[in-house]
N, C-alpha and C positions, 0 to 999 in steps of 0.2 A: 324609159325602158330600163329593165332591171340590170342589163349588162353594162350600163354606163357607169364607170367608176368615178370619172372626173368630168364635171360639166361647168363651164364658165358662161354666164349669161350677162350681157350688157356691161362687161367689166370696164371701168374707168379708173385710171390712176393719174394723179397730177403731182408735179413738182412745183411748189409755189403756184404761180399763175399759169404754168405751162402744162397742158394736158398731153401726157405722153402716150396714154392708151385711151381711145375715144369711144369705147362702147363695143366690145367685141364678144362674139359667141364662138365657142368650140367645145368639142367633147372628145373624151377618150374612153373607148369601150374595153371591157376585160379582154386581155390577150393581145391587144393591138400594139403596134409601134406607130405612133403618130409623130410626124415631123412638122415643126413650125419654122418656116424659113423666111428670110427677108434680109435686106441689107443692113449694115451697121446703123444704129439709130432708129430702126423701125419700131422699137418698143418690145422686142422679144424678151430680153432679160428682165425688163420692168414687169412684164406679164408673169414671168416665173417667180419673181420676188413677191408679187401680190398673191399668187396661188399658195406660196409657202409661208405666208404670214409675216414676211419681213418688210413689206411695204403696205401702208394702209390703202384701202379702197376709197375712191372718190364717188363711186357708184357701181351698181350691179351686184351680182351674187356669184359665189363659187360653191358648188355642191360636190361633196366627196362621199361616196357610198350612200347617196341619196339625202344627205344632210348638209345644211349650210355650214361652212367652216369660216365664214367671214369673221374676222377679228380674233381668230384662234392663233396662238403662238406656234412657232415652228416645233417646239418641244412636244406639244400635244399631237401635232400632225405626224411626227415621226412615230409616235406610239400607235397611231392609227394606221400606219403602213404607207405613209407618203414621205418619200425621202428624195433629197435633191443633191446632185453634184454641181456645185456652183461654178460659174465662170471664174477662171483663175485658180480653180482647184481647191484652194483653202485648206491645205494639209497643215497639220501641226508640225512645224519645221524642227522643233527641238525634241520631238518624240521619235522613237524608232518606228519602223514599219509596223511591227507587231503591236506597239502601243496605239498607233493610229487606228488599226483595225479593231482593237479592243474598245476604243472610244466609239466606234460605229455601233458596237453592241451594248452600249451603256444602259439601254432601256431593258435589256434582257437579263434573266437570272438563271437560264438553263446552261450550266457550264459545259456539259457534254455537247449540247447543240452548238454552242459558240465555238468550241474547239473544232467541231466537224466543219462548221462554216468557214473557219479560218483556213483549214486545209483545202476546202473547196475554192476559196479565193486564190490560194497559192497554185491550185491546178489551172485556174483560168489565167493567172499571171505568174508563170514560173520565174520570171525575172525578179519579182518581189520576194519570192522564197529564197533566192540566192542571197538577197540583201536584207533579210528579215530583221537583223539587229542594227541596221544602218539608220542614221538619223534622216528623217524625211527631207530636211532642208538640203541635204547633199545629193539628192536624186536629180536626174534630168527632168525637163518639163514633161516628157512623155511618161516617165516612171511615176512622177507625181500624179499625173492624170489617172494612171492605172490604180494608184493607191487611193485616190479620192473615190473612184468607182468601187473599188473593193470595200472601202470603209462604209459606203452607202449600202452595199449589199449585205453587210453584216447586221443591219437592222431588219433583214428579211422584208423588204418593202413589197406592198401590193402594186404600187405605182412608183416607178423610178423616173425622176425628172433629171435630164441631162442638159446643162446649159453650155453650149459652145465647146464640146469636148475636144474638137480638133484644133482649136485656136492656138496659133503660135507653134505648132508642132512640125517637125520635119516630115516630108511626104511618107517615108517608110513607117513612121510612128502613127501617122494618120491612118494608114492601111490597117495597122494593128488595132487601133482604137475602134474603127468601124467593124472590124472582124469580131471584136469582143462584144460590141453592142448587139450584133446579130446573135452571138452565142448566148448572151444573157436573156435576150428576148426568146430564143428557142427553148430556154429552160422554163418558160412560163411567166416571166416578169413582164408586166405591162409597162410600156415606156412612152414618155413624152420627150422628144428630142428637139431642142432648139439649136439651130445650126446655120451658119453663113454659107457653108459648102453645100449649096442646094442640090447639086448633082448627086453627091454621095448620100445625102440625107434622104432624097426621094427614092433612090435605088433600093433602100432597105425598108422604106415606109409602107405600111398598109394604106394609110391615108396621109394627106398633107394639107397644110394651110399656108397661104402666103400672107405675110404681114407687111404693110406699107404705111408709113406715117401714122402709126397708132391704130390702124384699121385692118381687118381681114379683107383682102381684095379678091382672093380665089381660094377654092378648096376642091378636093377630089381625091381619087385613088392615086397612090404614089406614082405608079408606072404611067398612068394617063397624064398626070401633071408633068412628068419628066419629058413627055413627048409633045406637050403643048407649046406651040410657037411663041406665045407670050412669055411663058416661063423661060424658055430657051433664050429668047432675046434679052430679057431683063437680067437673068442670073447666070446664064451659061455662055454669054458672049457670042450668041449665034443669031 
């Protein structure tokens, strides 16, 4: 269907002789927020790395905008509108906040548009504006997560991939990050969210997938999955 932006078919990824992802299918449609949940070690981050070209595929195909992107490097994918905020944030610690944001716009040449988007990021993250000339390495974990998200938005992505954005953050900062994910989605950005915090991820998701031991074990609408006894027992401690 034409509204499918990202489609994964039979994806397999292996580390040495260990198959971490064992042939999974999922899709993300235009305008959706899709959550991929599962416990630590389920294969979620491996899946994201395969989608963004930083891990080779052992099998299957990945389609973006209807074309196979198998074997394409992350550089090309960013130019095509596929941007990722990696687990662990990955900010440039010896650069300022502004310099990090400018790195996110390195594929662009529209100076006026870049400046406008920088101000837009500062509107979403006023805390970053206050510290715009501060080195990224001196920021708290939550502030670095904000910066990593802002940097990705500077590339004007069609699809934004978020890998464990709440990991290691204080509860108040987790609230802020999920609030921002909602806001970015409301502005029309399609999002694939990988998250261990199943409850929070499904609360904001249009649709969700559960990943266990390298396989997709369940899928459905976010709210329905949140109410499913199997999900509640496995991931919400109920």
